[in-house]
N, C-alpha and C positions, 0 to 999 in steps of 0.2 A: 346389668352387671353388680359383681358382689363388692363387699368392702375390700379396700385397697391394701395391701401388706407391704411395708417398707421393706426395700432390698437392704441386707445388711451390707452388701459391697456394691455401690452403684455400677451400673453398666453405661457408659457414656452417661448421655443425660438421664437417662432411666434412673428413677430412685424410687419406684413403686411396682408392683403387678397387682394385677386382678382378673378373676376368672371372667370370662366372656361366654356363658353357655349357650346363649342364641346363637352366636358364629362360632362355636366350637373351638375356641381359642383362648390363649393367655394374653393378656394386653402389659405393655410396658409403658408407664407414665412418667412424665417428668414431673417435678415439684408442683408444678402448677395443675396438674391433672389432665395435660395433653398427651395423647398417644404419641410415643415416639417409635414403638415397634409391635409387632403380632409375632405370637409364636403360634404355629399350626398353618395348615394349609386352608383351614376353614370348611373342609370337607367333613362330615360326621364319620366315626369308625375308629378303629384301633390302627396305631401306625407309629413304630419307632423312628428315629433318623434325625437327619438335620432339621434346625428349628422350621425352616419355610415348609418342609416337605411332611412333617409329622402331623398326626391325625389325633383328634379328641372327640368326645360324644358327650356334649352338654356338662363340660367341667364346672363344677360348684365350689372349688376350695382351692386356696392357694397358700402355702407357707413357704419361709425363706431360712436358709443359714448361710454361711459365708460362701460356700461353693455351689449351691442349688438351690432351684425352687422345686417344692415338691406339690403336687397337682392331684386332688381327688378329682379323677376322671370319672365321674358319677354315671354316665350312659354305657362306659365300657366296663364298671365296675372292677378299676385298677387303680394304682397308686403309680404316679410316673413322676421321674426325676428329670428336671431338664439343668443340663450342667452348663453353668454359667461361663466357663472357660471356653470348653469346647463346641459350645451351641448344638449340643445334640439332646434329643428326648429319648428316654430308655423307661421300660417298664420295669419295676422291681416287686411288685406284689399285686396278686391277682390272678385270675385264671380266665377272665373276660366273659364270664358270666355270674349271676349272684349265686350265693351259696348261704349256707344254713349259719347260724351265730357259730363262732369259733369256741372251743372247749380246751383245745391244746395248744401250744405253739407248733409253726409249723414255717418252713421256709418261705420266704416272700412268693416263689411263684408257684407254690402249691397251696397257698392261703386263698381261698376265695371270699372275696369281699363282696358286700352287697350295697349298691348304690352309695357309695362314699360321697360325704359332702362336707363337713367341717374337718380341718385338720390344722395342726400346729406342729411347730417342731423346737425342741430345748437343746439341739446340738448332740444329743444322744439318741433320740428318739423320735418318729412322727407320729403322733397321737391322731387316730382316723376315728371318726364317728360313722359307722354304717349306718344310713337312714332305714335300708330295707330290713334289719335285723333290730335296730336299736340299741346296737352295742358299739362300744368304744374298744378299739384295739391298738396296740404299739408296733410300730415297726422299728427294730432296733439298727441303728445304723451301723454299728460295728460288726453285728453277726447276719444281718439279713434275714431275721426271723422276725414272724408277727405272733404276738400273743395276745390272749384276750386280757381285759383290764377289768378289775373289780367293780 
């Protein structure tokens, strides 16, 4: 498992989240580091939907804001959003296969990501490092656009 990310707003006993690429899930942990919930079916592949039925493929990065967890779904080449109030997983960026380095801004669903790994969120954008291209990009939360970073 990767480094735990503190939740901005705790969910019950859950205070942190961590990607578990081997199990294709996101794990919610309490303050002692014990697992209190798992997000995702544990079956590799793409698939949006409720927490228990959603699918990931080797997720490697998690970031949090007040309303959501953001997941670098590495094997699926996607940026996923986990709604903390509605308990739903949705794809917000990526086409599901690796793409070339981004040269111009594109709407999230049209922006090909390439093995996204590390991500962070500052409340305005989710910054994504694409390991496949060695490029960092930003997903604008207000506009839903992905743009290359210098």
